[in-house]
C-alpha positions in Angstrom: 30.3 5.6 -21.3 31.9 8.8 -22.5 35.0 6.8 -23.4 33.1 4.6 -25.8 31.6 7.7 -27.4 35.2 8.9 -28.2 35.9 5.6 -29.8 32.8 5.8 -31.9 33.6 9.4 -32.9 37.1 8.4 -34.0 35.7 5.5 -36.1 33.1 7.7 -37.8 35.6 10.5 -38.4 38.2 8.2 -39.9 35.9 6.5 -42.3 34.2 9.8 -43.4 37.5 11.4 -44.4 37.7 9.7 -47.7 34.3 11.1 -48.6 35.3 14.7 -48.1 35.9 16.5 -51.4 38.2 18.5 -53.7 41.5 17.7 -55.3 42.6 14.4 -53.8 46.0 15.6 -52.6 44.5 17.7 -49.8 42.2 14.7 -48.9 45.2 12.4 -48.9 47.0 14.7 -46.5 44.0 14.7 -44.2 43.8 10.9 -44.3 47.5 10.5 -43.7 47.4 13.0 -40.8 44.4 11.1 -39.3 46.2 7.7 -39.7 49.4 9.1 -38.1 47.4 10.7 -35.2 45.5 7.5 -34.5 48.7 5.5 -34.5 50.3 8.1 -32.2 47.2 7.9 -29.9 47.4 4.1 -29.8 51.1 4.3 -28.9 50.6 6.9 -26.2 47.7 4.9 -24.7 49.9 1.8 -24.7 52.6 3.7 -22.9 50.1 5.5 -20.6 51.5 8.8 -21.8 49.0 11.5 -21.0 50.8 14.2 -22.9 51.1 12.0 -25.9 47.4 11.2 -25.8 46.5 14.9 -25.6 48.9 15.7 -28.5 47.4 13.0 -30.7 43.9 14.2 -29.9 44.8 17.7 -31.0 46.3 16.3 -34.2 43.0 14.4 -34.8 41.0 17.5 -34.2 43.3 19.4 -36.7 42.9 16.7 -39.3 39.1 16.8 -38.9 39.0 20.6 -39.2 41.2 20.3 -42.4 38.9 17.6 -43.9 35.7 19.6 -43.0 37.0 22.5 -45.1 37.6 20.4 -48.2 35.1 20.4 -51.1 33.2 17.2 -52.1 35.0 14.5 -54.0 33.6 12.9 -57.1 32.5 9.3 -56.6 35.5 8.1 -58.7 37.9 10.1 -56.5 36.3 8.9 -53.3 36.5 5.2 -54.5 40.2 5.7 -55.5 41.1 7.1 -52.0 39.1 4.4 -50.2 40.9 1.7 -52.3 44.3 3.3 -51.5 43.9 4.1 -47.8 41.2 1.9 -46.4 43.6 -1.0 -45.4 45.9 1.4 -43.6 43.0 3.3 -42.0 41.4 0.1 -40.8 44.7 -1.1 -39.3 45.2 2.2 -37.5 41.6 2.1 -36.2 42.0 -1.5 -35.0 45.3 -0.6 -33.2 43.6 2.4 -31.6 40.5 0.5 -30.6 42.6 -2.4 -29.1 44.7 0.0 -27.0 41.7 2.1 -26.0 39.8 -0.9 -24.8 42.8 -2.0 -22.7 43.1 1.6 -21.4 39.6 1.8 -20.1 40.4 -1.0 -17.6 42.8 1.4 -15.9 41.0 4.2 -14.0 43.7 6.8 -14.7 43.6 6.0 -18.4 39.8 5.8 -18.5 39.7 9.3 -17.2 42.2 10.4 -19.8 40.0 8.9 -22.5 36.9 10.6 -21.1 38.7 13.9 -21.1 39.3 13.5 -24.8 35.7 14.4 -25.4 36.5 18.0 -24.4 39.5 18.1 -26.7 37.7 16.7 -29.7 34.8 19.2 -29.6 
């Protein structure tokens, strides 16, 4: 069950990034970092690369910390970023979810996903 909580956390985090505020360049960096980390996570899960999964989780954690420190965007800025990055963010989430769902069928990978909860705190 913990592994599905990780998936949910990643989804909520990814789609909340565009709503974090300030000048959009810092927000764009956080979104790009998140997309890259999710793609890295999916690739690592697909290859059953424990070190890669852990590294990608650390990158996601860093992107979240970066986003959390940003000021609020205006509604117009938020909409602009959503329009620009939502397709890429959704594609990364779908890729991550697909590989994560396959990974939970493998006991070794399921444990790795469960351990991500500790990293993501």
